[in-house]
Structure formats: structure tokens, C-alpha cells
N, C-alpha and C positions, 0 to 999 in steps of 0.2 A: 833638538830632537833626540840626540843620543843621550843626553842627560835625563830626559823624561823617560825614555825606554829603560835605561839603567835603573832609575829610581823605581819603576814599576816592577822590575825583576828582584831588586834587593829588598824592598819593603816587606813582601810576604815572607822572605827568609828570616828577617829579623823578628817578625811577629811570631812565626812558628817556633823559632829558637827560644823565645820567652816562654811559650807554653811548655816546651820540653823541660826547661829548667824548673819551672813551677811544678810540673808533674813529678819530678824526682823527689822533691821535699814532700809532696803530697803522698807519694808512694811510701816513703819512710813513715809518715804520720799514720797512714792506713795500717802498716805492718805493726806499729807500736800499739795502735788501738785494739788490734786483734790478738796481740801477743804472739805473732807469727815470726819466729826467729829466722826461718828459712827465707821468707819473703824479705825481711829486713836485710839479710845477708846479700841479697842480689845487688844492693847498693854499696856494699863495703868496698873499700880500696884494698889493695893487696895486704896492707898492714893497717890496723885500726887501734887507736888508743882507747881502751875501756877503763872506766872508773866505776867501781861498784862499792857498796858499803864495806866489803871485806877484802878487796884487792884492787890494784890499779897497775896497769902495764900496757905495753904495746904488744899486740898479738897478730899473728897471721890471720888471713881471712877465715881459714878453716878453724883455727883455735877460737877466734872471736865468735864464730857461729856456735860452737859448742858451749862456750861460756854464757852467751846470751840465751841460748836454748835452756840451759840449766837454770839460769836466773828466772826466766819466764815460767818454767815448770815449777820451781820452788815458790814462786810468788803469785801464780795464777792471775794473770792480767784481766781486769774487767773493763778498762777504758783508758784512753789517753786524752787529756784535755789540753789543747794548745793555749798557751798564755801569750806567746809572741813568736813571730817568725819574720824573717827578712833576709836581706842581702848583706854580706860583709866584705864586699869588694870582689874577691876572687871566688866566692861561693855563696852558700846559703846557710842559715842556721835556724834552729827551732828550739824553743824553750816551752816546757809544759809540765803537767803532772801526770805521771803514770799511776793509775789507780789499780791496786791489786787487793786480793783478799787478805794479804798479810800486812797491808799498810800502803801509804802513798810515797812516791819517789819523785823528787824534782829531777826532771830529765832534760838534758841539753844535748843537741845533736849539731855537729859542725860538718858541713860538706864543702868540698873544693872541686874546682874544675880539673879534670884529668883528661887530656885530649879533648874530645867533643862531648863529654858527659860529666855530670856531677857524681861524686863518690863520697861516701861517709868516711871521714878521717878520725872523728872522735865522738864518743858517746859517754855521757856521765849520768849515772843513777845515784842520787843522794837521798837517803831516807829523810822523810819529813817527820818532825816530832809533833 
């Protein structure tokens, strides 16, 4: 009886946590689709590794927000098309094409668990020829 009761309590928590993890990567995808740097930065870890066509480094959350904001402003995002997303053990990832008025960029996002939530650790924007 105790086992059944415990199972009934634990099962909904596991199911709800799966939706929470999925919503984080979906939130990142939504921010990329709209070119909204502020919304995207809500998912940033304290330090984020950014790779852009002209620079690559680790940045604080505030610096990363400014750099991504400038990138989106200079490239006017029109859409983000997801090619693949999934789990990589301790987090999630997403690979897709960021479509902009100045060209397309292969975009990769890596997220990791930090405490009880997923945070963005790395974003790569690579120009597509």
C-alpha cells in the first residue's frame, strides 16, 4: 500500500518535470524565432560561451545579452527553423537555421541543468554559404 501511494505521488512530479525541461528549450526556440535577445537572455547561465562569425569567447550574462542583441539588430531575424533537438545527458540541445535578412546562420544551443532548471551554456551562430 505504501509503495502504491508513493508511486501515485512521485509519478506526477516526474511528468511535470519533463514538461518543464521541454518548455525551457521551447522558450529558447521561441526567442530565436522572434529575434528577441531579452527573452533569450532569461535562459542564460551566469557565463555563456558565444560563437559568432566575427568573435568567440565566454561572456557574462549581461555581456552576452548585449552581443546577441547587437547580432539580432544587425541581422534582422525573420525565423528560426529547428533541424534537431534532444537531450545530451545533463541537458538539452537544439540545432537549426536562423533565417535573417542578411543571410542564414546554422545555430546550435546547448543547455545544462543548474539546480532545478535548464540554462543556456553555449550558443553558436555560423554563417551558411
